C-alpha positions in Angstrom: 36.0 122.8 96.5 38.3 121.3 93.9 36.9 118.2 92.3 39.1 115.1 92.3 39.0 112.7 89.4 40.2 109.1 89.5 44.0 108.6 89.4 45.4 107.6 86.0 48.5 107.9 83.9 48.6 111.6 82.7 50.1 110.5 79.4 47.0 108.3 78.7 44.3 110.6 80.2 41.5 111.3 77.7 40.9 114.8 76.5 37.9 116.2 78.3 36.9 119.8 77.8 33.9 121.0 79.8 33.7 124.2 77.7 33.1 122.3 74.5 34.8 121.7 71.2 34.4 125.2 70.0 36.1 126.8 73.0 39.0 129.1 72.2 42.4 128.7 73.9 42.7 131.3 76.6 45.6 133.4 75.3 46.5 136.1 72.7 43.6 135.2 70.4 41.0 135.7 73.1 42.9 138.8 74.3 42.5 140.3 70.9 38.7 139.6 70.9 38.4 141.3 74.3 40.3 144.4 73.1 37.8 144.7 70.2 34.9 144.3 72.5 36.2 147.0 74.8 36.6 149.5 71.9 33.0 148.7 70.9 31.9 148.9 74.5 30.1 145.6 74.1 29.5 143.3 77.1 31.4 140.0 77.0 30.5 136.7 78.4 33.6 134.6 79.0 32.5 131.0 79.6 34.9 128.3 80.8 35.8 126.0 83.7 36.9 127.5 87.0 40.5 128.2 87.7 41.7 128.5 84.1 42.7 132.2 84.1 39.7 134.1 82.7 39.9 136.9 85.2 43.7 137.1 84.9 43.4 137.5 81.1 40.9 140.4 81.5 43.3 142.1 83.9 46.1 141.6 81.4 44.0 143.2 78.6 43.2 146.2 80.8 46.9 146.6 81.5 47.8 146.4 77.9 45.2 149.1 77.1 46.4 151.3 79.9 42.9 151.4 81.5 41.5 150.6 85.0 40.3 147.2 86.0 37.8 146.4 88.8 36.5 143.0 89.9 33.2 142.3 91.5 32.3 138.8 92.8 28.6 138.6 92.5 28.3 135.4 94.5 29.2 137.3 97.6 26.6 140.1 97.2 23.1 140.9 98.5 20.9 143.2 96.3 21.7 146.5 98.2 25.4 145.8 97.6 25.0 146.3 93.9 21.9 148.6 93.4 22.7 150.7 96.5 20.6 151.5 99.5 17.4 153.6 99.0 17.5 157.1 100.3 14.5 159.5 100.4 15.3 163.0 99.4 12.4 165.6 99.2 9.9 162.8 99.0 11.7 161.0 96.2 13.5 157.7 96.5 17.0 157.7 95.3 19.8 155.1 95.6 23.1 155.6 97.4 25.4 154.0 94.9 28.2 151.6 95.9 31.7 153.1 95.9 33.0 150.4 93.5 30.9 151.6 90.6 33.1 153.9 88.5 32.2 157.5 88.0 34.8 158.6 85.5 37.7 157.6 83.4 38.1 154.4 81.4 38.3 150.7 82.4 36.8 147.3 82.5 34.4 146.3 85.2 34.6 142.5 85.6 31.6 140.7 87.1 32.6 137.3 88.5 30.4 134.3 89.1 27.4 135.7 87.2 25.6 132.4 86.8 26.5 131.2 90.3 24.8 134.3 91.8 21.2 134.2 93.0 18.5 135.5 90.7 18.0 138.6 92.7 21.6 139.5 92.0 21.6 138.3 88.4 18.9 140.7 87.4 20.6 144.0 88.3 23.9 142.7 87.1 22.5 141.8 83.7 20.9 145.3 83.5 24.4 146.8 84.2 26.0 144.5 81.6 23.5 145.0 78.8 22.0 148.4 79.4 25.1 150.0 81.1 22.8 151.4 83.8 21.3 150.8 87.2 18.4 153.0 88.1 19.8 156.5 87.7 23.4 155.3 87.5 24.9 155.2 84.0 28.3 153.5 83.4 30.8 156.1 82.1 31.5 156.1 78.4 35.1 154.9 78.9 34.1 151.8 80.7 32.9 148.3 79.5 31.4 145.4 81.5 32.6 141.9 81.1 31.4 138.8 82.9 32.7 135.3 83.6 30.6 132.2 84.0 31.1 128.5 84.4 29.6 126.0 81.9 26.1 124.8 82.5 27.0 121.2 83.1 26.7 118.8 86.0 30.2 119.8 87.2 29.0 123.2 88.5 26.1 124.5 90.6 24.9 127.3 88.4 21.8 129.3 87.7 21.3 129.1 83.9 21.1 132.3 81.9 18.1 132.8 79.6 19.0 132.4 76.0 17.4 135.7 75.1 19.8 137.3 77.5 22.8 135.4 76.2 22.1 136.8 72.8 22.9 140.3 74.0 26.5 139.3 74.8 29.6 138.7 72.8 29.8 135.1 74.0 33.4 133.7 74.1 33.7 130.0 75.2 37.2 129.4 76.5 39.4 126.6 77.6 42.8 126.3 79.4 45.7 126.7 77.0 49.0 125.0 78.0 51.1 127.2 75.7 49.7 130.5 77.0 49.9 129.3 80.6 53.5 128.1 80.2 54.5 131.5 78.8 52.8 133.3 81.7 54.2 130.8 84.3 57.8 131.0 83.1 57.7 134.8 83.3 56.1 134.7 86.7 58.5 132.4 88.5 56.4 129.3 88.7 58.4 126.5 90.4 60.7 124.5 88.0 59.1 121.2 88.9 55.7 122.4 87.9 57.1 123.9 84.7 58.8 120.5 83.9 55.6 118.6 84.4 53.5 121.1 82.3 56.0 121.0 79.5 56.2 117.2 79.5 52.4 116.4 79.5 50.1 117.9 76.9 47.0 117.0 79.0 48.2 118.6 82.2 45.0 120.6 82.5 42.5 117.7 81.9 42.3 116.8 85.6 43.7 120.0 87.3 43.0 123.6 86.4 46.0 126.0 86.0 45.1 127.8 89.3 45.8 124.6 91.3 49.2 124.2 89.6 50.0 127.7 90.5 49.0 127.1 94.1 51.2 123.9 94.1 54.1 126.0 92.9 53.5 128.6 95.6 53.9 126.0 98.4 56.8 124.3 96.8 58.7 127.6 96.6 58.3 128.1 100.3 59.5 124.6 101.3 63.0 124.4 102.7 65.6 121.9 101.3 65.1 119.4 104.2 61.3 119.6 103.7 61.7 118.9 99.9 63.8 115.9 100.8 61.0 114.5 102.9 58.9 112.7 100.2 56.1 111.9 102.6 55.7 115.6 103.5 55.8 116.7 99.9 53.1 114.2 99.1 50.9 115.4 102.0 51.3 119.1 101.0 50.7 118.6 97.3 47.7 116.3 97.8 45.8 119.3 98.9 45.8 120.5 95.3 46.6 117.6 93.0 45.5 114.0 92.4 48.0 111.3 93.3 49.1 110.7 89.7 50.2 114.3 89.3 51.9 114.3 92.7 53.9 111.3 91.4 54.7 113.3 88.2 56.1 116.2 90.2 58.2 113.9 92.4 59.7 112.1 89.4 60.4 115.4 87.5 63.8 115.7 89.1 63.3 119.4 89.6 61.9 119.7 93.1 65.1 121.2 94.5 65.7 123.5 91.5 65.8 127.2 92.0 65.3 130.0 89.5 68.2 130.9 87.3 70.1 134.1 88.1 69.2 135.7 84.7 65.6 136.6 83.7 65.3 134.5 80.5 62.1 136.2 79.4 63.7 139.7 79.7 66.7 138.4 77.7 64.4 137.1 74.9 62.6 140.4 74.7 65.5 143.0 75.0 68.9 141.4 75.1 71.5 143.7 73.7 75.4 143.6 73.5 75.8 146.4 76.2 73.0 145.3 78.5 73.4 144.0 82.1 72.5 140.5 80.9 75.3 140.6 78.3 77.8 141.7 81.0 76.8 138.8 83.2 77.0 136.4 80.4 80.4 137.6 79.4 81.6 137.2 83.0 80.5 133.6 83.0 82.5 132.9 79.9 85.6 134.7 81.1 85.6 132.8 84.4 84.8 129.5 82.6 81.6 129.0 84.5 80.3 126.3 82.1 77.7 125.0 84.6 75.9 128.4 84.5 76.1 128.5 80.7 74.7 125.0 80.5 71.9 125.9 82.8 71.1 129.0 80.7 71.1 126.9 77.5 68.8 124.3 79.1 66.4 127.0 80.2 66.4 128.6 76.7 65.8 125.3 75.1 62.8 124.5 77.4 61.2 127.8 76.4 62.1 128.0 72.7 61.5 124.4 72.0 58.1 124.3 73.8 54.6 125.5 72.9 55.0 128.8 74.8 57.4 130.1 72.1 54.5 130.8 69.8 52.7 132.7 72.5 55.7 134.8 73.3 56.2 135.6 69.7 52.5 136.6 69.3 52.8 138.8 72.3 56.0 140.4 71.0 57.9 139.2 74.1 60.2 137.1 71.9 62.0 138.9 69.2 64.6 137.7 66.7 66.8 140.7 67.3 67.2 140.1 71.0 67.4 136.3 70.6 70.1 136.6 67.9 72.2 139.1 70.0 72.0 136.5 72.8 72.9 133.6 70.5 75.9 135.5 69.2 77.3 135.7 72.8 76.7 132.1 73.6 79.6 129.6 73.1 79.2 127.5 70.0 77.9 124.3 71.6 75.3 126.0 73.7 74.3 128.2 70.8 73.7 125.3 68.4 71.7 123.3 70.9 69.4 126.3 71.5 69.1 126.8 67.7 68.2 123.2 67.2 65.4 123.4 69.8 64.0 126.5 68.3 64.4 125.5 64.7 62.2 122.4 65.1 59.4 124.2 66.9 56.4 124.8 64.5 54.8 127.2 66.9 57.8 129.6 66.5 57.6 129.8 62.7 55.6 133.0 63.1 58.9 134.7 63.9 59.9 134.5 60.2 59.1 137.0 57.5 59.6 134.4 54.8 56.6 132.2 54.3 56.4 128.6 52.9 54.6 130.0 49.9 57.8 131.9 49.0 59.6 128.6 48.8 57.0 126.8 46.7 56.6 129.5 44.1 59.5 130.1 41.7 62.0 129.9 44.5 65.1 130.0 42.3 64.3 133.6 41.4 62.6 134.7 44.6 64.0 137.2 47.2 63.6 134.4 49.8 66.5 132.5 48.2 68.8 135.5 48.9 67.5 135.7 52.5 68.4 132.1 53.1 71.8 132.6 51.7 72.3 135.5 54.1 71.2 133.3 57.0 73.7 130.5 56.0 76.5 133.0 56.3 75.6 134.0 59.9 75.9 131.3 62.5 73.6 133.3 64.8 70.8 133.0 62.2 71.0 129.3 61.4 67.8 128.7 63.4 66.0 130.7 60.8 66.8 128.1 58.1 65.6 125.3 60.4 62.4 127.3 61.1 61.7 127.8 57.5 62.3 124.1 56.8 59.9 123.3 59.6 57.3 125.7 58.2 57.6 124.3 54.7 57.4 120.7 56.0 54.1 121.5 57.8 52.8 123.1 54.7 53.5 120.2 52.3 52.1 117.6 54.8 48.6 119.2 54.4 46.6 116.8 52.3 45.5 119.3 49.7 49.0 120.7 49.2 50.5 117.2 48.7 48.1 116.4 45.9 48.9 119.8 44.3 52.7 119.2 44.6 52.4 115.8 42.9 50.9 117.6 39.8 53.1 120.6 39.7 56.6 120.4 38.1 57.2 124.1 38.9 56.6 123.6 42.6 58.7 120.4 42.7 61.5 122.3 41.0 61.3 125.1 43.6 61.6 122.5 46.3 64.6 121.0 44.5 66.3 124.4 44.5 65.5 124.9 48.2 66.8 121.5 49.3 69.9 121.9 47.3 70.6 125.3 49.0 70.0 124.3 52.6 71.7 121.0 52.3 71.2 117.8 54.3 72.0 119.4 57.6 68.8 121.4 57.6 66.8 119.9 54.7 66.6 116.2 55.9 63.2 116.6 57.8 61.6 118.1 54.7 63.1 115.5 52.3 61.7 112.8 54.6 58.2 114.4 54.6 58.2 114.7 50.8 59.1 111.0 50.6 56.3 110.2 53.0 53.7 111.8 50.7 55.1 110.6 47.5 56.5 113.8 46.2 59.9 113.8 44.4 61.6 117.2 44.2 63.1 118.0 40.8 66.9 118.5 41.1 68.0 121.6 39.2 70.4 121.0 36.3 
């Protein structure tokens, strides 16, 4: 049963992470670890709170590797369900193996609720995980075993695992990650009101796990317009998943009656091209003067590109500059510039660039980066690249050790002077303000 915490302002809620300060955000970084573990055929212990998406990430990794994925909930099993029923053949006891144990091929066998299972289930499960065998059964070479557990805290009724056993696993403590969930949620049609709240509140998963937000979205999407207009009914429905403070946040989001946009924004960001179906639709809107649709598309793009999920989409290669810039070139000027402003100020999206802050700080006046920036200035559909580079350099110089170095280095301050002169006040103002804040004066080129 979902635990309820006391109601409080979500903006002021303290950060509380049951999986500890060393937990990794559940997203691309953890997915890369799981891929390595699968190649090494090492058992993994994913440890984190319930409902944050551990199992979903494992399924995603299996899909990306093109292998099978099977899930076994250990909390529902009795010993014969896992080890098989004994069968006597020619006076020898053998075990009739369960059908779910793989016999061939490649895949990941995911064991759920390992530390919520009884000891008599834990023992054979641990043998399967660590020894890759159960009696005569041997896990096929192409398969790996992963397990998910909840933290051993007062929040969960668990059977602790022996430390000697833990040492046999690749142990990965994880926590819910808002950026990764937003990227997933936006691509999977989560209700606009839930998306609005998750984007607005950094601590959206402190009280409520991602799974409960997804459930709330599911029920909102099935409600009819007259039901959504009934505030009392909406409160009663959402109260089954969310504390009152978050129900209030959803009601005040202004998005309860919003419906999904006609175009798939994530597909556009990944593969938009001048002759694509999306391009034809967009051109039709422009020709017919459907500015409301264009404004809606721009608003949706700004929400995605200006938010934390942009970095996750870039890391997953589901946001590419080629597709984005083809799309920007087709947007009317006002909408294009508003989208570029949202993206350009987003530090999580700086990974899209192939020019690094170090290229600006080191002999910029003679570096290839200077020519790249000049090229970007000449193309309106690439102006966001300039803003992104300024954002990246700004983040770099605000690091304490870098600021001290800049104050001592005339060469670096001259490089910054050349860069600021080139980009001008339109893009360079945030960087100039950051340099003033840390007491660094760029040297203006003569």
